[in-house]
C-alpha positions as CSV (number, residue, x, y, z in Angstrom):
1,M,3.7,16.2,-8.2
2,N,4.4,14.8,-11.7
3,S,5.2,11.1,-11.0
4,K,6.6,8.5,-13.5
5,L,6.0,4.8,-13.5
6,Q,8.9,2.4,-14.1
7,V,7.9,-0.4,-16.5
8,F,10.1,-3.5,-16.8
9,I,10.0,-5.1,-20.3
10,S,10.7,-8.8,-20.5
11,S,11.1,-10.8,-23.7
12,T,13.3,-13.1,-25.8
13,Y,16.0,-11.1,-27.5
14,K,16.8,-11.5,-31.2
15,D,13.3,-12.2,-32.5
16,L,11.6,-9.3,-30.8
17,I,14.1,-6.4,-31.1
18,Q,11.6,-4.2,-33.0
19,E,8.6,-5.0,-30.7
20,R,10.7,-4.2,-27.6
21,Q,11.8,-0.9,-29.2
22,A,8.1,-0.1,-29.9
23,A,7.3,-0.8,-26.3
24,V,10.1,1.5,-25.1
25,E,8.9,4.3,-27.3
26,A,5.3,4.0,-26.2
27,I,6.4,4.0,-22.5
28,L,8.4,7.1,-23.0
29,K,5.6,8.7,-24.9
30,S,3.2,8.0,-22.0
31,G,5.6,9.9,-19.8
32,N,7.0,6.9,-17.9
33,I,10.3,5.1,-17.6
34,P,11.2,1.8,-19.5
35,A,13.6,-0.7,-18.0
36,G,14.5,-4.1,-19.5
37,M,16.9,-6.9,-20.3
38,E,19.1,-4.8,-22.6
39,L,20.8,-3.8,-19.4
40,F,21.8,-7.3,-18.4
41,T,23.6,-10.4,-19.6
42,A,21.4,-13.5,-19.5
43,G,22.7,-16.6,-17.9
44,N,24.7,-14.9,-15.2
45,K,23.6,-15.7,-11.6
46,S,24.7,-12.4,-10.2
47,Q,22.9,-10.6,-13.1
48,W,19.7,-12.5,-12.3
49,E,19.9,-11.1,-8.7
50,V,20.2,-7.6,-10.2
51,I,17.2,-8.3,-12.5
52,Q,15.1,-9.4,-9.5
53,R,15.9,-6.1,-7.8
54,W,14.9,-4.2,-11.0
55,I,11.6,-6.0,-11.3
56,S,10.9,-5.5,-7.6
57,D,11.7,-1.8,-7.9
58,S,9.6,-1.3,-11.1
59,D,5.9,-0.4,-10.8
60,I,4.7,-2.6,-13.7
61,Y,6.1,-5.7,-15.4
62,M,5.4,-6.2,-19.1
63,I,6.2,-9.4,-21.1
64,I,6.3,-9.6,-24.9
65,L,5.9,-13.2,-26.0
66,G,6.8,-14.2,-29.6
67,G,7.7,-17.5,-31.2
68,R,10.9,-18.3,-29.2
69,Y,11.1,-19.8,-25.7
70,G,14.5,-18.3,-24.9
71,S,17.8,-19.4,-23.2
72,I,17.4,-22.1,-20.6
73,E,18.4,-21.7,-16.9
74,P,20.2,-25.0,-16.1
75,T,18.9,-25.6,-12.6
76,S,15.1,-25.1,-13.2
77,G,15.1,-26.1,-16.9
78,L,12.9,-23.0,-17.6
79,S,13.8,-20.1,-19.8
80,Y,15.0,-16.9,-18.2
81,T,12.0,-15.1,-19.6
82,E,9.6,-17.5,-17.9
83,I,11.6,-17.3,-14.7
84,E,11.3,-13.5,-14.8
85,Y,7.5,-13.8,-15.5
86,D,7.0,-16.2,-12.6
87,F,9.0,-14.0,-10.2
88,A,6.9,-10.9,-11.2
89,V,3.6,-12.8,-10.7
90,S,4.7,-14.3,-7.4
91,S,5.7,-10.9,-6.2
92,E,2.1,-9.7,-6.9
93,K,3.6,-7.1,-9.3
94,P,1.1,-5.3,-11.6
95,Y,1.7,-6.9,-15.0
96,F,0.4,-7.4,-18.5
97,A,1.4,-9.5,-21.5
98,V,1.5,-8.9,-25.2
99,V,1.5,-12.2,-27.1
100,I,2.0,-12.6,-30.9
101,N,-0.9,-13.7,-33.0
102,E,-0.5,-17.1,-34.5
103,D,-1.3,-15.9,-38.0
104,A,1.3,-13.1,-37.6
105,L,3.9,-15.7,-36.4
106,E,3.3,-17.8,-39.4
107,K,3.7,-14.8,-41.7
108,R,7.0,-14.1,-40.0
109,R,8.2,-17.7,-40.4
110,I,7.5,-17.4,-44.2
111,Q,9.3,-14.1,-44.4
112,F,12.3,-14.6,-42.1
113,G,12.6,-18.4,-42.0
114,D,12.5,-21.0,-39.2
115,D,15.0,-19.2,-37.0
116,I,12.1,-17.2,-35.4
117,I,10.3,-20.4,-34.5
118,E,11.1,-22.4,-31.4
119,K,12.8,-25.7,-32.4
120,D,14.4,-27.0,-29.2
121,N,11.6,-26.6,-26.7
122,P,8.3,-26.2,-28.5
123,D,6.3,-28.0,-25.7
124,K,7.7,-25.7,-23.0
125,L,6.9,-22.6,-25.2
126,K,3.3,-23.9,-25.6
127,D,2.9,-24.4,-21.8
128,F,4.4,-21.0,-21.1
129,R,2.1,-19.4,-23.7
130,D,-1.0,-21.0,-22.2
131,K,0.1,-19.9,-18.7
132,V,0.5,-16.3,-19.9
133,L,-2.8,-16.2,-21.8
134,C,-4.6,-17.3,-18.6
135,K,-4.0,-13.9,-17.1
136,M,-4.1,-10.3,-18.3
137,S,-2.9,-10.3,-21.9
138,C,-3.6,-9.2,-25.5
139,F,-2.4,-10.2,-28.9
140,F,-0.2,-8.3,-31.4
141,S,0.5,-8.6,-35.1
142,D,2.9,-5.7,-35.5
143,Q,4.6,-2.9,-33.7
144,K,1.5,-0.6,-33.7
145,D,-0.4,-3.3,-31.7
146,V,2.4,-3.3,-29.1
147,K,2.4,0.5,-28.8
148,L,-1.4,0.6,-28.5
149,A,-1.3,-2.1,-25.7
150,V,1.2,-0.1,-23.7
151,L,-0.7,3.2,-24.0
152,E,-4.0,1.6,-23.0
153,T,-2.8,-0.7,-20.3
154,I,-0.4,1.5,-18.2
155,P,-3.1,4.1,-17.2
156,Q,-5.5,1.2,-16.4
157,L,-3.0,-0.5,-14.1
158,A,-2.0,2.8,-12.5
159,Q,-5.6,3.5,-11.6
160,E,-6.5,0.0,-10.5
161,Y,-3.5,-0.4,-8.3
162,K,-3.2,3.3,-7.3
163,L,0.5,3.3,-8.3
164,K,2.5,6.2,-7.0
165,G,5.6,6.0,-9.2
166,W,8.8,8.0,-9.0
167,V,9.1,11.8,-8.6
168,R,12.0,14.2,-8.9
169,A,13.7,14.9,-5.5
170,S,13.2,18.6,-6.1
171,E,9.5,18.1,-6.2
172,V,9.3,16.3,-2.8
173,P,8.1,18.7,-0.1
174,D,10.7,19.4,2.6
175,T,9.0,18.5,5.8
176,K,12.0,18.8,8.1
177,A,11.2,22.4,9.0
178,L,7.6,21.5,9.8
179,A,8.7,18.6,11.9
180,D,11.2,20.8,13.8
181,E,8.5,23.4,14.4
182,L,6.0,20.7,15.7
183,S,8.7,19.4,18.0
184,R,9.4,22.8,19.4
185,L,5.7,23.5,19.9
186,N,5.2,20.2,21.6
187,A,8.1,20.8,24.0
188,E,6.7,24.3,24.7
189,N,3.2,22.8,25.3
190,N,4.6,20.2,27.7
191,D,6.5,22.9,29.6
192,L,3.4,25.1,30.0
193,R,1.4,22.1,31.1
194,G,4.0,21.3,33.7
195,K,3.9,24.9,35.0
196,L,0.1,24.8,35.2
197,A,0.3,21.5,37.2
198,A,2.9,23.0,39.5
199,Q,0.7,26.1,40.1
200,A,-2.3,23.9,40.8
201,N,-0.2,21.9,43.4
202,E,0.8,25.2,45.1
203,V,-2.7,26.4,45.3
204,K,-4.1,23.2,46.7
205,G,-1.1,22.5,48.9
206,T,-0.3,19.2,47.3
207,G,3.1,20.0,45.9
208,S,4.9,19.5,49.3
209,G,3.4,16.1,50.0
210,E,0.7,17.3,52.3
211,S,-2.3,15.1,52.9
212,I,-5.5,15.9,51.0
213,S,-8.7,16.3,52.9
214,E,-12.0,14.7,51.9
215,K,-13.3,18.2,51.4
216,E,-10.7,18.9,48.7
217,F,-11.5,15.6,47.0
218,Q,-15.2,16.6,47.1
219,E,-14.4,19.9,45.5
220,L,-12.3,18.1,42.8
221,F,-15.1,15.6,42.3
222,D,-17.6,18.5,41.7
223,L,-15.2,20.4,39.5
224,L,-14.5,17.4,37.2
225,S,-18.3,16.6,37.1
226,F,-19.0,20.1,35.9
227,K,-16.2,20.2,33.3
228,M,-17.5,18.9,29.9
229,I,-15.3,17.5,27.2
230,D,-16.2,17.2,23.5
231,I,-15.9,13.6,22.3
232,K,-17.3,13.9,18.7
233,S,-13.9,12.8,17.3
234,L,-13.9,9.7,19.6
235,K,-17.5,8.9,18.6
236,Q,-16.5,9.0,14.9
237,S,-13.5,6.7,15.3
238,E,-15.5,4.2,17.4
239,K,-18.8,4.6,15.4
240,E,-20.8,5.2,18.6
241,S,-23.6,7.4,17.4
242,E,-25.7,6.9,20.6
243,L,-23.2,8.6,22.8
244,P,-23.7,12.3,23.6
245,D,-21.4,14.9,22.0
246,K,-20.0,15.9,25.4
247,V,-19.4,14.1,28.6
248,S,-17.9,15.2,31.9
249,L,-14.2,15.0,32.6
250,L,-15.0,12.9,35.7
251,Q,-16.9,10.4,33.5
252,L,-14.1,10.1,31.0
253,A,-11.5,9.7,33.8
254,R,-13.7,6.9,35.3
255,S,-14.1,5.2,31.9
256,F,-10.4,5.1,31.2
257,Q,-9.3,4.6,34.8
258,D,-7.4,1.3,34.1
259,T,-5.5,2.9,31.1
260,L,-4.5,5.9,33.2
261,I,-3.3,3.7,36.0
262,N,-1.2,1.6,33.6
263,G,0.2,4.6,31.8
264,V,-0.4,5.9,28.3
265,T,2.2,6.9,25.6
266,N,2.2,8.8,22.3
267,Q,4.4,6.3,20.5
268,Y,3.9,5.7,16.8
269,G,0.9,3.6,15.8
270,I,-1.3,4.2,18.8
271,S,-5.1,3.7,18.4
272,D,-7.6,6.5,18.1
273,I,-8.8,5.9,21.7
274,T,-5.2,6.0,23.0
275,S,-4.6,9.2,21.0
276,F,-7.7,10.8,22.5
277,I,-6.7,9.8,26.0
278,F,-3.1,11.1,25.5
279,F,-3.9,14.4,23.7
280,K,-7.4,15.3,25.0
281,L,-8.0,13.7,28.4
282,C,-4.6,13.6,30.1
283,P,-3.7,17.3,29.7
284,Q,-7.0,18.2,31.4
285,L,-6.3,15.8,34.3
286,Q,-2.6,17.0,34.6
287,V,-3.9,20.4,35.5
288,H,-5.3,18.9,38.6
289,D,-2.2,16.8,39.4
290,I,-4.1,13.5,38.7
291,V,-1.6,12.5,36.0
292,K,1.9,13.7,35.1
293,N,3.8,13.8,31.8
294,E,7.3,12.3,31.7
295,A,10.0,11.2,29.2
296,V,10.5,7.5,28.6
297,P,14.3,6.7,28.9
298,G,15.8,5.4,25.6
299,V,12.9,6.3,23.3
300,Q,11.5,9.4,21.7
301,Y,7.9,9.3,22.8
302,R,6.5,10.5,26.2
303,R,4.0,9.1,28.5
304,Y,1.4,10.1,31.1
305,V,1.4,8.2,34.4
306,I,-0.9,8.4,37.4
307,T,0.2,10.5,40.4
308,K,-0.2,9.6,44.1
309,K,-3.0,12.2,44.3
310,G,-4.6,10.6,41.2
311,L,-4.6,7.1,42.9
312,K,-6.1,8.5,46.1
313,F,-8.7,10.4,44.1
314,F,-9.8,7.2,42.2
315,A,-9.9,5.4,45.6
316,Y,-12.1,8.3,46.9
317,I,-14.4,7.8,43.9
318,E,-14.6,4.1,44.6
319,K,-15.4,4.7,48.2
320,R,-18.0,7.2,47.3
321,L,-19.7,4.9,44.9
322,H,-19.6,2.0,47.4
323,N,-21.2,4.1,50.0
324,K,-23.9,5.2,47.5
325,R,-24.6,1.5,46.7
326,L,-24.9,0.6,50.3
327,S,-27.2,3.6,50.9
328,N,-29.4,2.5,48.0
329,K,-29.5,-1.0,49.2
330,T,-30.5,0.1,52.7
331,H,-33.4,2.2,51.2
332,V,-34.6,-0.7,49.2
333,E,-34.6,-3.1,52.2
334,H,-36.3,-0.4,54.3
335,D,-39.0,0.0,51.6
336,K,-39.5,-3.8,51.4
337,A,-39.9,-4.0,55.2
338,K,-42.5,-1.3,55.1
339,V,-44.4,-3.3,52.5
340,R,-44.3,-6.4,54.6
341,V,-45.7,-4.5,57.6
């Protein structure tokens, strides 16, 4: 897409008409959009609020500083030009300054008279000039220098700050159709998963609330131990290079047992781990009626929650592991007794 940056031009008025026009021409020549104080009336509070919005909405702030300090804002005692500059800097807006060379300013004074020199607030102008020159700035003697500064600096700031700019509405891709299709596919996918879970319940006799035998749990334990899941995407997000590329479905279920019991959603901004659990792990467990997918009232996202069968299955695993630990402890104690004898 062909984007355009909006550049706000700030300066005093009467003494810099030609330089500001040169800046406007250079901005247009670079394919971007100029905006500036010509649109507003200085000294009006409501207009200042509009100027703030324009500076905020612009991609770059540019100040042209000559030999005048400018009109004074009564409350702060600062010129409106300096207030604009301070606002842009405090807003962390990308900016640059073009400051008149002192020799060029003296030549202008000789040519046009003392009207282009600050008479009322020379100390404030000096302080403002020193403030501006402490940051990104360059000097100018004539209009060509202003144009050159614009043409060199805008691409530099655009690259440094990765500015996106403005694009025509006709050039923005219409993603509504894609979003609708994704929503439809997601609903269809959830429906199919629900049917698979219901079929699994019918086959195993769990859909009617019947009790589940230890033999059935043992079969499910063996089945989940055999089923391997690819976790390369999870390894990359967690930077765990030592983990294998595939682990069993049972191992994953045990690893994220607490998350499954508490419930997991696909709401916006979830972590990579939560996304893996929701989109990779839970659908596999739903087939075996360990978790189920349901809508969350009042919001757009969905969640997986543990089923009664799932809770009983995790309890079965805990019991199995406990018995195994007891058995190992018994063997160790038996071996120690044999050594003592």
